[in-house]
C-alpha positions in Angstrom: 0.0 0.0 0.0 1.3 3.4 -0.9 1.8 6.3 1.6 -1.5 8.2 2.2 -3.7 5.1 1.8 -6.8 5.0 4.0 -7.4 1.6 5.6 -10.4 0.5 7.6 -10.9 -2.4 10.0 -14.5 -3.5 9.3 -16.7 -6.0 11.3 -18.9 -8.7 9.7 -21.8 -6.2 9.6 -19.8 -3.7 7.6 -19.3 -1.4 10.6 -16.0 0.5 10.7 -14.2 -0.4 13.9 -11.2 1.8 13.2 -9.5 3.7 10.3 -5.8 4.4 9.6 -4.1 6.6 7.1 -0.6 5.2 6.2 2.3 7.7 6.6 4.6 5.6 4.3 4.3 2.6 2.0 3.4 -0.6 3.9 3.3 -4.3 3.2 1.6 -5.7 6.3 -1.2 -4.7 8.7 -1.4 -5.7 12.3 -4.2 -4.3 14.4 -5.1 -5.1 18.0 -7.8 -3.5 20.2 -10.1 -4.4 23.1 -12.9 -3.5 20.6 -12.3 -6.7 18.7 -14.2 -9.8 19.8 -12.6 -13.2 19.9 -14.0 -15.5 17.2 -15.5 -12.7 15.2 -14.5 -11.9 11.6 -12.9 -8.6 10.5 -11.8 -7.4 7.1 -9.4 -4.7 6.0 -10.7 -2.3 3.3 -8.8 0.4 1.5 -10.0 3.7 0.2 -12.8 5.8 1.4 -12.0 8.3 4.1 -11.2 8.4 7.8 -13.1 10.6 10.2 -13.1 11.8 13.8 -10.1 12.9 15.9 -6.8 11.5 14.7 -4.5 9.9 17.3 -1.2 8.6 16.0 -2.6 8.0 12.5 -5.7 6.1 13.9 -9.2 7.4 13.5 -12.3 6.2 15.4 -14.5 6.1 12.3 -14.6 6.3 8.5 -16.4 5.5 5.3 -15.1 2.3 3.9 -15.9 1.2 0.3 -17.3 -2.3 -0.4 -14.8 -5.2 -0.9 -11.5 -5.5 0.9 -9.1 -8.2 1.9 -8.3 -10.3 4.9 -10.7 -11.8 7.4 -11.3 -15.0 9.2 -11.7 -15.7 12.8 -8.7 -14.7 15.0 -8.1 -16.6 18.2 
């Protein structure tokens, strides 16, 4: 992913859990939060826009486009 790409962590209902805007080109994404539920599926979507107050590149919300990559239960 190129620098300046907006990424979203999205739950199985399509709700954005968190958004991030990359500061530099990246190859991997690792996200951890108490907001994630064990056994639930999450996807990473790119594009759209991040919204809310930015903290260290993370945003509490955003508008994620359909599609994406990743997913599967994490235990």
